[in-house]
LOZADREN-939602 format. One record per atom (N, C-alpha, C, CB): z, y, x; residue number from 1; atom name. Coordinates in steps of 0.2 Angstrom, whole numbers. Glycine has a CB too. Example, Ala and Ser with C-alpha at 12.3 -4.5 7.8 and 13.67 -1.06 7.14 Angstrom:
<rs>
R      Z      Y      X    n  atom
R     39    -28     66    1     N
R     39    -22     62    1    CA
R     39    -16     66    1     C
R     45    -22     57    1    CB
R     35    -11     64    2     N
R     36     -5     68    2    CA
R     39      0     64    2     C
R     29     -3     70    2    CB
</rs>
This chain:
<rs>
R      Z      Y      X    n  atom
R    -45     12      6    1     N
R    -39     14      7    1    CA
R    -39     18     13    1     C
R    -34      8      8    1    CB
R    -35     24     13    2     N
R    -34     28     19    2    CA
R    -27     29     21    2     C
R    -37     36     17    2    CB
R    -26     29     27    3     N
R    -19     29     30    3    CA
R    -18     34     36    3     C
R    -16     22     31    3    CB
R    -12     37     36    4     N
R    -10     41     42    4    CA
R     -3     40     44    4     C
R    -11     49     40    4    CB
R     -2     40     50    5     N
R      5     39     52    5    CA
R      8     46     54    5     C
R      5     34     58    5    CB
R     15     46     53    6     N
R     19     52     55    6    CA
R     25     51     57    6     C
R     19     57     48    6    CB
R     28     55     61    7     N
R     35     55     64    7    CA
R     39     61     61    7     C
R     36     54     71    7    CB
R     44     60     57    8     N
R     48     65     55    8    CA
R     53     68     61    8     C
R     53     63     49    8    CB
R     53     74     61    9     N
R     56     77     67    9    CA
R     64     77     66    9     C
R     54     85     68    9    CB
R     66     76     60   10     N
R     74     76     59   10    CA
R     75     68     58   10     C
R     76     79     52   10    CB
R     80     66     62   11     N
R     82     59     62   11    CA
R     85     56     56   11     C
R     88     58     67   11    CB
R     87     61     51   12     N
R     89     58     44   12    CA
R     83     57     39   12     C
R     94     63     42   12    CB
R     77     59     42   13     N
R     71     58     37   13    CA
R     70     64     33   13     C
R     72     52     33   13    CB
R     66     63     28   14     N
R     64     68     23   14    CA
R     70     71     20   14     C
R     59     66     18   14    CB
R     70     78     19   15     N
R     75     81     16   15    CA
R     73     82      8   15     C
R     77     88     19   15    CB
R     77     83      4   16     N
R     76     84     -3   16    CA
R     70     89     -5   16     C
R     82     86     -7   16    CB
R     70     94     -1   17     N
R     65    100     -3   17    CA
R     58     97     -1   17     C
R     67    106      1   17    CB
R     58     94      5   18     N
R     51     91      7   18    CA
R     49     85      3   18     C
R     52     89     15   18    CB
R     54     81      1   19     N
R     52     75     -3   19    CA
R     49     78    -10   19     C
R     58     71     -4   19    CB
R     52     83    -12   20     N
R     50     86    -19   20    CA
R     43     89    -18   20     C
R     55     91    -21   20    CB
R     42     92    -13   21     N
R     35     95    -12   21    CA
R     30     89    -11   21     C
R     35     99     -5   21    CB
R     31     84     -8   22     N
R     27     79     -7   22    CA
R     26     75    -14   22     C
R     29     73     -2   22    CB
R     31     74    -18   23     N
R     31     71    -24   23    CA
R     27     75    -29   23     C
R     38     70    -27   23    CB
R     28     82    -29   24     N
R     24     86    -34   24    CA
R     16     86    -32   24     C
R     26     93    -33   24    CB
R     15     86    -26   25     N
R      8     86    -24   25    CA
R      5     79    -25   25     C
R      7     87    -16   25    CB
R      8     73    -24   26     N
R      6     67    -26   26    CA
R      5     66    -33   26     C
R     11     61    -23   26    CB
R      9     69    -37   27     N
R      8     68    -44   27    CA
R      2     71    -47   27     C
R     14     71    -48   27    CB
R     -2     75    -43   28     N
R     -8     78    -46   28    CA
R    -14     74    -45   28     C
R     -9     85    -42   28    CB
R    -13     68    -42   29     N
R    -19     63    -41   29    CA
R    -18     57    -44   29     C
R    -19     62    -33   29    CB
R    -23     54    -46   30     N
R    -23     47    -50   30    CA
R    -22     42    -45   30     C
R    -30     47    -53   30    CB
R    -24     42    -39   31     N
R    -23     37    -34   31    CA
R    -16     35    -33   31     C
R    -26     39    -27   31    CB
R    -16     28    -30   32     N
R     -9     26    -29   32    CA
R     -7     29    -22   32     C
R     -9     18    -28   32    CB
R     -2     32    -21   33     N
R      0     35    -15   33    CA
R      7     32    -13   33     C
R      0     43    -15   33    CB
R      7     29     -7   34     N
R     13     26     -5   34    CA
R     15     28      2   34     C
R     12     18     -5   34    CB
R     22     29      3   35     N
R     24     31     10   35    CA
R     28     25     12   35     C
R     29     38     10   35    CB
R     26     22     18   36     N
R     29     16     21   36    CA
R     34     18     26   36     C
R     24     11     23   36    CB
R     40     16     26   37     N
R     45     17     31   37    CA
R     45     11     36   37     C
R     51     19     29   37    CB
R     50     11     40   38     N
R     51      6     45   38    CA
R     53     -1     41   38     C
R     56      7     50   38    CB
R     57      0     36   39     N
R     60     -6     33   39    CA
R     57     -7     25   39     C
R     67     -6     33   39    CB
R     55     -1     22   40     N
R     53     -2     15   40    CA
R     48      4     14   40     C
R     59     -1     11   40    CB
R     45      3      8   41     N
R     40      8      6   41    CA
R     42     11     -1   41     C
R     33      5      5   41    CB
R     39     17     -2   42     N
R     41     21     -9   42    CA
R     34     24    -12   42     C
R     46     26     -7   42    CB
R     34     24    -18   43     N
R     29     27    -22   43    CA
R     30     35    -21   43     C
R     29     25    -29   43    CB
R     25     38    -19   44     N
R     26     46    -17   44    CA
R     27     50    -23   44     C
R     20     48    -14   44    CB
R     27     47    -29   45     N
R     28     50    -35   45    CA
R     35     49    -38   45     C
R     23     48    -41   45    CB
R     39     46    -33   46     N
R     46     45    -35   46    CA
R     50     49    -29   46     C
R     48     38    -35   46    CB
R     53     54    -31   47     N
R     56     59    -26   47    CA
R     62     55    -23   47     C
R     58     65    -29   47    CB
R     66     52    -27   48     N
R     72     49    -24   48    CA
R     71     43    -19   48     C
R     77     46    -30   48    CB
R     66     39    -20   49     N
R     64     34    -16   49    CA
R     61     37     -9   49     C
R     58     30    -19   49    CB
R     58     43     -9   50     N
R     56     45     -3   50    CA
R     61     47      2   50     C
R     52     51     -4   50    CB
R     67     49      0   51     N
R     72     52      4   51    CA
R     76     47      9   51     C
R     77     55      0   51    CB
R     74     40      8   52     N
R     78     35     12   52    CA
R     73     31     16   52     C
R     82     31      7   52    CB
R     68     34     18   53     N
R     63     29     22   53    CA
R     64     30     30   53     C
R     56     32     20   53    CB
R     67     34     32   54     N
R     68     35     40   54    CA
R     63     40     43   54     C
R     67     28     43   54    CB
R     62     39     49   55     N
R     58     44     53   55    CA
R     51     42     55   55     C
R     62     46     59   55    CB
R     49     36     55   56     N
R     42     34     56   56    CA
R     39     32     50   56     C
R     42     28     62   56    CB
R     34     36     48   57     N
R     31     35     41   57    CA
R     24     34     42   57     C
R     33     41     37   57    CB
R     21     30     37   58     N
R     14     29     36   58    CA
R     12     31     29   58     C
R     12     22     38   58    CB
R      7     35     28   59     N
R      5     37     21   59    CA
R     -1     33     19   59     C
R      3     45     21   59    CB
R     -1     30     14   60     N
R     -6     25     11   60    CA
R     -9     28      5   60     C
R     -4     18     11   60    CB
R    -15     29      4   61     N
R    -18     32     -2   61    CA
R    -24     27     -4   61     C
R    -21     39     -1   61    CB
R    -24     25    -10   62     N
R    -29     21    -13   62    CA
R    -31     22    -20   62     C
R    -28     13    -12   62    CB
R    -37     24    -21   63     N
R    -39     25    -28   63    CA
R    -45     29    -29   63     C
R    -33     28    -32   63    CB
R    -47     31    -35   64     N
R    -53     35    -36   64    CA
R    -54     42    -33   64     C
R    -54     35    -43   64    CB
R    -48     45    -32   65     N
R    -48     52    -29   65    CA
R    -45     52    -22   65     C
R    -45     57    -33   65    CB
R    -45     46    -19   66     N
R    -41     45    -12   66    CA
R    -44     50     -7   66     C
R    -42     38    -10   66    CB
R    -50     52     -7   67     N
R    -52     56     -1   67    CA
R    -49     63     -2   67     C
R    -60     57     -2   67    CB
R    -49     66     -8   68     N
R    -46     72    -10   68    CA
R    -38     72     -9   68     C
R    -48     75    -17   68    CB
R    -35     67    -11   69     N
R    -28     66    -11   69    CA
R    -26     65     -3   69     C
R    -26     60    -15   69    CB
R    -29     61      0   70     N
R    -28     60      7   70    CA
R    -29     67     11   70     C
R    -32     55     10   70    CB
R    -34     70     10   71     N
R    -35     76     14   71    CA
R    -30     82     12   71     C
R    -42     79     12   71    CB
R    -28     82      6   72     N
R    -23     87      5   72    CA
R    -16     85      7   72     C
R    -22     89     -3   72    CB
R    -14     79      6   73     N
R     -8     77      8   73    CA
R     -7     76     16   73     C
R     -6     70      5   73    CB
R    -12     75     19   74     N
R    -12     75     27   74    CA
R    -10     82     29   74     C
R    -19     73     30   74    CB
R    -13     87     26   75     N
R    -11     94     28   75    CA
R     -4     96     26   75     C
R    -16     99     25   75    CB
R     -2     94     20   76     N
R      5     95     18   76    CA
R     10     91     22   76     C
R      6     92     11   76    CB
R      9     85     24   77     N
R     13     81     28   77    CA
R     14     85     35   77     C
R     11     74     29   77    CB
R      9     87     38   78     N
R      9     91     44   78    CA
R     14     97     44   78     C
R      2     93     47   78    CB
R     13    100     38   79     N
R     17    106     37   79    CA
R     24    105     36   79     C
R     14    110     31   79    CB
R     26    100     32   80     N
R     33     99     30   80    CA
R     37     95     35   80     C
R     34     96     24   80    CB
R     33     91     40   81     N
R     37     87     44   81    CA
R     37     90     51   81     C
R     33     80     45   81    CB
</rs>
């Protein structure tokens, strides 16, 4: 399992556009990709669940293609957050 921590610059958390970008990217991988917030977690392949996680997030990637998925999503998260 690979994990990275992020802080969203907007106090309201992920906006719909950024959540959709993350969801689309996560859907390209077989691995289980979860975004964990302060109180709950969400499957990154579910755009609606991503938008209510808050501002302190942890990305968890586990599965057969976790190295590729984590590498790409780490760069994406830096760009959109």
